[in-house]
C-alpha positions, 0 to 999 in steps of 0.5 A, a space after each residue: 762456750 759449753 760443748 754441744 753435740 754436733 746435731 745442736 750446731 746450726 749455721 751462724 753459731 759461734 764456737 771457740 777453737 784453735 788453728 790446726 793448720 794454715 796455708 798462707 800461700 794458698 789462703 786457707 786453713 783448718 780450725 778445730 773445736 771439740 764441738 765439730 770433730 773433723 775440722 772446719 775449713 777456713 778461707 783468709 777472707 773470713 779473718 777479721 783483720 786489717 791488711 794481710 789476713 793470716 793465722 798461725 797454727 796453735 792460735 786460739 780463735 773464735 769463729 762462726 760456721 755454716 754447713 757446707 761441703 768444702 773439700 772434705 769438710 762438712 763445716 766452713 767458717 763464716 767469720 774468724 777473730 782472735 780469742 780474747 786474752 785471759 784476764 790477769 790474775 787478781 785484776 777485777 777491772 774498774 767495774 769489779 769484773 775481769 779486767 786488764 792492766 798495763 803500764 808504761 813509764 818513759 824517761 827521756 834524758 835531757 
């Protein structure tokens, strides 16, 4: 997503950033993005994952926001999900676009 001025951001906008800090014991953390200086407050319930919902400092994420007065933050996360992995170099996928490739060979002794 291209960078925008803070005044252009509205509730529900989707942004890319990373986890600055995460407090698993307390269930909250802070995400950062150049679009919203000062950080964005996040609660574990906004993480789109099965089971225990936690993030790791430095993890790349995509998230939607809403304006809020949450602790010292002007923005609060509505939804968080891991950012898509980077495509493999030179891999164009079956449709000619970016794609991903993986293989696994298993040999059993009989």
